[in-house]
N, C-alpha and C positions, 0 to 999 in steps of 0.2 A: 855329307849334306849339312850345310850350316848357313846361318844368316851372315850378311855382310853389312858393314857400316861404310857408307859411300859419301864422297865429298861433292860439293857443288862449286861451280865456277861463276863468278860475278863478272859479266862483261857488259859494256854500255848498251848493247842491243837487247838485253834480256828484259823480260817483264818485271815490274817493280813490286816488291813486297808480296803480299798475299794474293795479288793478281797472277802470280807466277805458279804454274803447275809444278815446276821444279821445286819451288819453295814449299808448296803444300805437301808434296810427296816426301821431301826431306824432313819436314816437321812431323809428319805422321809416322815415318819409319825410323827416325833417328832421335832418341831421347836427348842427345847432346846438342842438337841443332837449335840455334837461337835465331829466330826470324827477325830481320831488321826491316822496318816499314819502308825505308827509302832505298834499299839495295836492289840492284838489277840482277835477279837470279836467272841466269841464262841456261846453264847446263848442269845436269846431274850425271856424274861419271861412274860407271860400273866396270871395273876391270883392273888391269895391272899397269897401266901407263904411268910412268913416274911423275908426270905433271899433276896427277890427282889420284893417287893409288887408293884402292879399296882395302879395308881391314876386316879380319874376322871379328865379328861382333863380340864385344866384351874383352878383347885382347889388344895387344900392341903389335900383333903379327899381321904383316901385309899378305894379301892374297898371292902376290908374286913370290914371297918367301915360302908360303905354304906349297905352292906349285913346284918350286925348286926342290922342296923336301919330299914331294909326293908326285913326281912327274908321270907315273903310270895312270894317275887319275885324269889326265888329259884325254886319254884314249890312245890306243896303239898307233893309229895312223896320224893323229894330231901330233903326238909326241915325236914321231919320226919326221914328218914333213915340216914341222915348224920349230924344230930344234929344242923341244922341251918347253916351249913358251905358249901362252894363251894367244891365239892369233887375231882376236877381235877386241874391239872396244865398244861397249854398249852405253847409250846415253838417252836421257830425256832432254828435250830442248823446249824452251818457252821464248818465243821470238816476238818482241814488240817493235823494234827498229830493224830495218832491213840489214841483212848481212852482205858481205862483199860479193861482187861478181868475181867468180873464181873457177878454177879447175884443179884437178889433182893429177899428178904425173903418173904414167905407167912405170913399171918396175925399172926398166932400163934407164929411163930419164931420171927417175928418183935417185938412182945410184950415181948418175953423172952429176946431178945438182948437188947432192950431198958431198961428193968428192971435191967439187970445184968451189962450192959456197956453203960450207958446213955451218957458218954462223947464221945463215938464213934457213937453209933446208937441213934440219937437224937429224934426220935419219934417212936411211937408204931404201925405205919401203914404199910401195904404192899405197894408195888410199881410196879404193873404191868404197862407196857408201850407199846406204839405203835409208830413206825416210818413210815412216808409216804414221799417218795422221792420227792424232788423238782428238783434235778439234779441227774445224775447217782450217786448212793449212795452205798458204799461198807461196808460190815460188816461181823462179825462172828456171827453165830446164831445156837445154839444147836449142839449136837453131830452128826457127820457123821454116815452113815450106817457102821456097824462093819467091814464089809469086806474091805471097803475103808481104814479105819484106820489100819487094819491088813496089808494091802499091803504096806503102808508107813513104818510100823514097820519092815516088812521083808526087804524092799529095802534100808532103810536109817540106816546105822550102828550107827551113832551118836544118833539117836532117841532111838534105842535099849539100848545104853549105859546109857542114862539118865533115862530111865524107870527102868532099872535094867534087866540084861539078863534073870534071872529066871522069873521075873514078865512078861517080854516080851514074853517068850516062852509059859507061861500059857495063856496069852492073845491070841496069835496066834492060839493055840489049841482050846480055847473057841469059837473063831470066826467061827470055822468050825462045831460047835455043833448046836443042835436045842433047847437046854435048855435056855429059855429067862432069867431066874433068874441067871443061871451060867454066861451068857454073860454080864449081867449088873454088876455082882460082879467083873468079870474080867476087864471090862472097868473102873470101879471105882478104882480098884487096880492099873491099868496102869496109869490112869490120876493122881491119888494121888501120885504114885511113881515119876512121872514127877514133879508135883508141889512142892513136899516136898524134892526134890533132893538138895544136897549140892550146894550152889551157885557157888563155884569154878568149880565143875564138869560141871554144866550147861554152864558156860562161856567158859570153855575149849572146850567142845564138839560143842557148837554153833559156836565158832570161826573156828573150823575145817570144819564144814558144810558150813558156809558162804564163807570161803576162796575157797572151792571147787566149789561152785555155781558161785562165781565171776569169777573164772578162765574159767569155761564153757562159761559164758556170753562173756568174753573177746575174746574167740576163736570162737564166733558166733554160739555156739551150743544152742540147745533148752533146756531151764531150767524149762519148765512148769511142768515136773514130780516132781519137788521140790517145786511147787508154788513159783518159784524163785523170781519173781518181788516183791511179797508181803514179802517174807523172807528178801530181801535186804532192802526194805522200813522200816520194823520193826527194823532191825539191825541198820540202820542209825538213827532211832528215839530213840531206847532204846537198845543200844549195850549190848550184853550179857544177855538179859532178857529172862526169861523162856517162855514168850509169843511167841518168835520165834519158839519154838517147838509146842506150843498149836495149831498152824494153821493146824497141821496134824491130830488133833482130832476133830476140829470144822468145820462146813459147812462155806464156803466162799460164800457169796451171794452178787450180785450186783443188786440193785433195779433200775428200770428205773422210770422216773418221773411219779407219780401217783400210783406206786406200794407200797405195805406196808408189814411190818413184825410186828407181835405181840409177845412181849417178856413177857411171863407169869412168875409167880414165879418160882424160882429155875432153870431157863434156863440160861446156860452160854452164854455170848455174848460180843461183843465189836464193837464199831463203828470205821471205818478205814478211810473213806474219803467221802466228798460230803456234800450236803445241804439237810436238811429234816425238815418237821414238826414233832413234837413229842408231844404226849399227855400221861399223866400218872396220877395215883392216887396222891393226894397231900402229898407227902412224899419225903424224901431225903435219904432213907436207901439204901446203896450200900455196898455189900461185894466184895472186890477186891482181886485179886491174881496175877496180872502181868500187864506189860505195863503201869506203873504208878509210880510217885514219892510219891504218897499218901500212907497212912496206908494200909497194906495188911493183910488179915486174911485168910491164906491158909486153916487152919484146918476147920474153919466154912464153907468156900466155898465148900471144897471137901465133907463134910458131908451132906450139904444141897442140892447139885445138883440133878437134875432129869437126870438119866443116860439112858433115852430113846433115841434111835437113830432114826433120820429121814432123808429120802433122801432130797436133796436140793430142789426138786420140792414141798415139803410139808412145806417149811419154809416161803413161801409168804402167807400173809393173804389176802383173797379175799374180795373185797368190793362188794356191791350190787348196780348195775348200773340201772339208769332210764334215758332214753333218750327221751325227747320231744323237745321243743324249746331250752331247756337248758339241759346240761348233769349233773346229780347229782349222786355222788357215796357215799354210806354210808358204813362206816367201824364200825361194831358193835361187838367188842370183847366180850368174855363171862365173863365180869365183870360189876358190876353196877356203877362203878366210872366214866366212860367216854365213849363217842362215838364221832366219827369225821365224818363230812360230807364235801365232796369236791364239789364245785359248779363251773362249767364252763359255762359262760354266754356270747354268742357272741353279738357283738354290733348291729346286725340286730334285736335283741330282745330289743326294746326300753324300755319296762317296764315289770317287772316280779314280782310276789308276792312270798314271802318266808313264807310258812305256819307256824303258831305258834306251839310250842312244849311245853310240860309240864316240862320244865327245863330251868333254866338260861343258857345262852350260851355266848361264847366269839368267835368273828370272826376276821380274819385278811385278808386284801386284799393283795394278792401277785402280782397281775397285774391288770391294768385297772383303770377306774374312773367312778364316777357317783354320784347319790344322793339317800339317804335313807329317806323315809317318813313313818310316823306312826301316829295314832290318838293322841298319847300323845305329839307329837312334834309340837311346835309352828311354826318352820321353818324346812325345810329339812336339813339333815346332809350331807355335802359333803364328799365323800370318794375317796381315791386314793391309789396307792401303798403304803403300810406301815400303812394304817389306821387300828386301832384295835377298835372293837365295842363290848360293853356289851349290851345284850338284856335280859330283864326279861322274866320269864316264861309266856307263852300264849300271847305274843305280836305279832301282825301282822306287817310285814315289806313289803314295796313296794320299789323295786330298779329300779331307772331310770338309764339306762346304756349309757355312753358316748363312751366308748371303751371296747374291749373284757375284761371281768372280770374273774379272777381266785381267788376264795375265799374259805378259810377253816373255818369251824365252829366246835367248841368243845362244848359238852354238857354232862350232866350226861347220863349214859347208862341204866337207869331204863326202 
């Protein structure tokens, strides 16, 4: 059991300076961190990924090296199934500017992409991921139900124009049918028609739509039928980008603190605003197609996507709650790579035990302070907001609470 020193990533979409939860946690938990007022602090990384490795606090030893030297501390099944490596990457995200419309490949496709284009897809692993809101957190998640999309296509002339009138007509007809295969094919054709449309046509039609919505807003009229506030936000951040039209295909979801969404392979999604915990398989494979200055791979994205439609009520991932003296919520997605547990511990619980699990874990304190004790520790470890803790498999922990604690723990999902 030991504290980690973790790095932050500065990306253009991150919240700036002390507005960023990432920056505030890093400043609270890492005495070496120097906050810059104008820097966009986007992500805090906790794990072994080489792009931003964690170190044992007070040493030059990476967590990856320590695990290589102590593989049994991963847990017996984790060590066997993941080749002696930590299978997950744990993050905090602070999103100011929208992230790209993207999806992550399943394992077989990831291996193929890495083999054929290793300069772009740098590892052969899949990347399922889960986001758990720390503040109200908005994102795009999976395809809307078909009738919703069809209503937008019928009502918004510019959307029909960028899809292509013939494709749009076929899509509207298919939305009224009962043949699921026909509907999926029509949705794929319509979305592909949008994403592969000529950039100049996209920009011209989006400018017309945005100008119309701006005028409605200036006149005090309701723009919710156009998802107007989001449309204008995206146009401000990425003028003329195809992502402005993608909002009519994808569910717009706002998670409240403690709510989660699970982004399985081949699911289109984008993060739009807010702060969240994020846990994923240890990979950096992303297929992008809009709302980004980075490389986009429209063909691969459109071919790989799961064109299953879900109502917005089905986009949240439900945790399993246990309420005793403390509130524990477990988020166990259907993948072996990771699981996340949220602990809420009030200060009237002076001491609580956290049961051992057969997996190494990484925990971060979002709120509160206290002390951790363990039979292997000579002295208790003080924890506070921003503290990040590595715990080996089957280690008992006792937490002495000084003030209300909110703690998230990531482990393998076996």
